[in-house]
DRENLUMKE-772723 format. One line per 8 residues: number of its first residue (from 0); their letters; for each residue x, y, z of N, C-alpha, C. Coordinates in pm, 1 decimal, m for minus. Atoms other than C-alpha are relative to their C-alpha. Example, Ala and Ser with C-alpha at 12.3 -4.5 7.8 and 13.67 -1.06 7.14 Angstrom:
BEGIN
0) AS) 89.0:m119.0:0.0:1230.0:m450.0:780.0:90.0:120.0:0.0; m82.0:m119.0:m6.0:1367.0:m106.0:714.0:m77.0:109.0:73.0
# end
This chain:
BEGIN
0) XXXXXXXX) 111.3:m8.3:81.9:83.3:658.2:1501.5:m56.3:109.0:m70.1; 114.9:m118.4:78.2:m38.8:1001.4:1485.7:96.9:84.6:m124.1; m37.5:m38.0:153.3:240.4:1084.6:1203.9:m42.9:m116.5:m81.7; 30.3:120.9:143.3:117.3:784.5:980.7:m106.2:20.3:m10.8; 217.7:m3.1:49.8:m273.1:863.9:1035.7:m15.3:130.9:m88.6; 45.5:m109.7:78.6:m229.8:1197.3:886.1:34.6:0.2:m178.4; m35.3:76.5:122.9:m140.7:978.0:578.5:m133.1:m94.4:m48.1; 112.1:94.3:13.8:m439.5:774.8:590.6:m115.3:98.5:m83.7
8) XXXXXXXX) 104.1:m31.0:55.7:m715.3:841.1:316.4:m108.3:m119.8:m21.6; 64.4:78.4:m25.8:m1025.7:662.7:424.6:m75.1:m25.7:m201.3; 83.8:35.8:174.6:m1184.2:752.6:41.6:87.8:m62.5:m93.7; m63.0:122.4:86.3:m881.2:582.0:m99.7:m3.9:m145.5:22.5; m61.7:129.1:m27.4:m807.9:271.9:123.0:117.1:m6.1:62.0; m93.4:4.7:m16.4:m519.7:350.1:181.8:137.5:101.5:72.1; m65.0:m73.1:m73.5:m207.7:526.8:339.0:62.3:99.3:m145.5; m62.9:m106.6:121.7:m95.2:841.4:75.8:162.2:22.1:51.5
16) XXXXXXXX) m136.4:m51.7:m71.2:259.7:1001.4:73.5:59.8:15.5:m207.4; m25.5:m75.4:104.2:268.9:1024.0:m344.2:148.8:m79.7:m109.5; m126.2:14.0:48.5:649.1:869.4:m351.8:25.3:m138.1:m49.2; m41.5:118.4:5.9:858.1:598.2:m444.4:m43.1:m128.8:102.8; 67.2:126.6:m115.8:800.2:377.7:m149.3:m91.0:44.9:41.5; 105.6:39.0:m47.4:452.2:411.7:m80.7:m61.9:m122.7:m23.8; 54.2:109.0:m0.3:359.1:66.2:m179.6:50.5:m84.0:117.4; 36.0:106.2:m134.6:538.0:m84.6:95.6:44.8:66.4:144.7
24) XXXXXXXX) 53.8:m57.1:m169.1:522.1:187.7:381.1:m153.0:m40.5:m50.6; 137.4:m1.1:m63.1:156.3:89.7:300.6:8.9:m186.6:9.6; 15.0:167.3:m10.8:238.3:m308.8:269.4:71.6:m3.5:177.1; m69.1:m3.8:m132.0:461.1:m217.5:586.7:m115.8:11.2:168.8; 96.4:19.4:m101.6:174.8:m66.8:769.9:m167.8:m85.1:30.8; 36.7:130.1:m13.8:m47.5:m365.9:662.4:11.1:m94.2:90.1; m68.8:152.2:m102.0:140.6:m610.1:859.7:25.7:82.2:114.0; m14.7:m117.3:m137.8:136.9:m320.4:1139.1:m140.9:m125.6:60.7
32) XXXXXXXX) 163.0:74.7:m17.5:m261.0:m392.5:1114.7:2.8:m123.2:92.4; 63.1:131.2:42.3:m281.0:m734.6:1063.0:112.4:m72.7:179.0; m29.6:41.4:m56.5:m29.4:m830.3:1338.9:m50.4:13.9:138.3; 79.0:m2.2:m136.7:m150.7:m661.8:1640.3:m148.0:m19.3:16.8; 126.4:92.3:m29.6:m489.9:m805.1:1611.8:30.3:m133.8:m28.6; m4.9:174.5:m15.0:m379.8:m1126.6:1547.2:67.8:m37.1:170.9; m24.2:36.0:m152.3:m192.4:m1080.3:1893.2:m64.7:50.6:89.9; 38.9:m52.2:m104.5:m440.7:m903.9:2042.9:0.0:128.2:58.0
40) XXXXXXXX) m60.5:m198.3:4.0:m313.5:m543.2:2089.0:m93.5:60.5:m5.5; 102.5:m81.7:20.9:m524.8:m299.1:2163.7:43.9:173.9:0.5; m79.4:m92.5:51.4:m351.3:m9.8:2135.8:m13.6:76.4:m155.5; 20.9:m80.0:101.5:m304.6:304.6:1850.4:20.3:m120.0:m115.8; m15.0:49.2:135.2:m175.1:81.4:1613.2:m73.0:m74.2:m69.3; 157.8:94.7:94.7:m465.9:m184.8:1594.0:m79.0:94.2:m96.2; 31.9:m73.8:70.7:m622.7:m58.4:1321.3:m113.9:m73.5:m98.3; 79.9:98.2:108.3:m898.3:m321.9:1177.3:m62.8:49.1:m89.4
48) XXXXXXXX) 56.1:m40.7:139.4:m1120.3:m150.0:961.9:75.3:91.5:m105.7; m132.3:m80.2:63.5:m803.8:62.3:816.7:43.6:m188.5:m37.7; m44.0:147.9:14.0:m675.7:m351.4:761.1:m96.4:3.6:m80.8; 105.8:3.5:82.6:m1012.5:m375.1:599.6:20.8:13.8:m159.6; 45.3:m96.1:68.1:m1040.4:m115.3:407.4:141.3:15.4:m117.7; m123.7:9.5:90.9:m690.8:m152.7:255.0:36.1:m118.3:m44.4; m2.3:153.0:47.1:m718.4:m535.4:178.4:m97.3:42.8:m131.9; 120.5:m4.2:133.5:m1043.2:m439.7:m60.6:49.9:76.8:m78.5
56) XXXXXXXX) m35.2:m112.6:126.2:m864.3:m112.5:m206.9:119.0:m65.2:m82.4; m72.3:60.7:76.4:m597.5:m351.2:m325.0:m10.7:m58.7:m58.3; 15.1:85.5:49.4:m740.8:m601.8:m447.4:m155.1:70.9:m123.2; 148.6:m36.3:123.3:m1020.7:m368.4:m664.8:72.9:48.6:m87.1; m121.5:m30.6:171.3:m725.4:m188.6:m883.2:107.6:m81.6:16.1; m144.8:85.3:3.3:m454.5:m351.1:m1045.6:98.0:125.7:13.3; m80.1:m65.8:m52.3:m147.0:m189.3:m918.7:140.7:m42.1:m142.7; m66.3:68.9:123.6:m15.7:m273.1:m1281.6:53.6:102.3:m105.7
64) XXXXXXXX) m23.3:m73.1:83.2:250.7:m31.5:m1473.4:m43.0:11.3:m149.1; 37.1:28.5:181.5:104.6:55.4:m1838.0:95.3:102.6:m92.9; m10.9:m98.5:48.9:294.7:308.8:m1963.1:198.8:m9.9:34.9; m120.3:70.5:m9.4:664.3:266.4:m2070.8:54.4:59.9:106.5; m98.7:m65.3:m99.6:929.5:387.7:m1867.6:105.3:112.6:m62.0; m104.4:m79.5:33.0:1130.0:690.9:m1952.1:136.7:m64.4:m76.1; m48.4:68.0:109.2:1369.3:627.7:m2264.8:147.9:12.8:98.5; m168.5:27.9:m34.5:1726.3:664.0:m2003.9:m0.1:m122.9:116.4
72) XXXXXXXX) m30.3:148.2:m79.1:1619.6:353.4:m1772.3:40.7:m133.5:m106.0; m29.6:118.5:65.6:1812.5:42.4:m1919.5:m129.6:m108.6:m16.4; 87.8:84.8:m5.4:1619.2:m203.7:m2069.5:m14.9:m132.3:110.3; m0.8:155.1:m71.0:1733.5:m510.9:m1864.2:m72.0:50.4:157.7; 108.4:m24.1:m122.1:1534.7:m286.4:m1538.9:m103.4:28.7:m35.5; 109.4:m44.9:54.6:1239.3:m252.5:m1759.1:m113.0:m53.8:31.8; 124.3:89.0:m22.5:975.9:m416.0:m1553.6:m121.4:17.5:25.9; 97.3:m19.8:13.5:709.3:m285.4:m1696.3:m145.2:m139.5:m101.1
80) XXXXX) 148.6:125.9:m8.2:351.2:m573.2:m1783.8:m118.1:64.5:m31.0; 141.7:0.3:8.2:51.1:m648.0:m1890.7:m45.2:m21.4:134.8; 120.8:49.4:m118.9:m258.3:m724.4:m1659.0:41.5:m146.4:63.1; m12.3:135.8:m54.6:m212.6:m1046.7:m1431.4:88.3:25.3:53.9; m104.8:23.6:m102.6:56.9:m1181.7:m1224.1:71.8:m124.9:m81.0
# end
């Protein structure tokens, strides 16, 4: 966890990184935090407050792409859409 701790932003409520895997990494770490809490783990992987902050941050702002992808992206792989799920 020490390596992962460096990426945590309490201000933003999620782990940073800024790369293509950021969303997946945040989801995986939220699962780790939730699982450790569910089974009563008391080690460094249990981060209840981070899990709460992460959940609040995730629902506070929409994670929806609003810009069109670059012209080199084939139309069949374009997943850009408006608000909503």
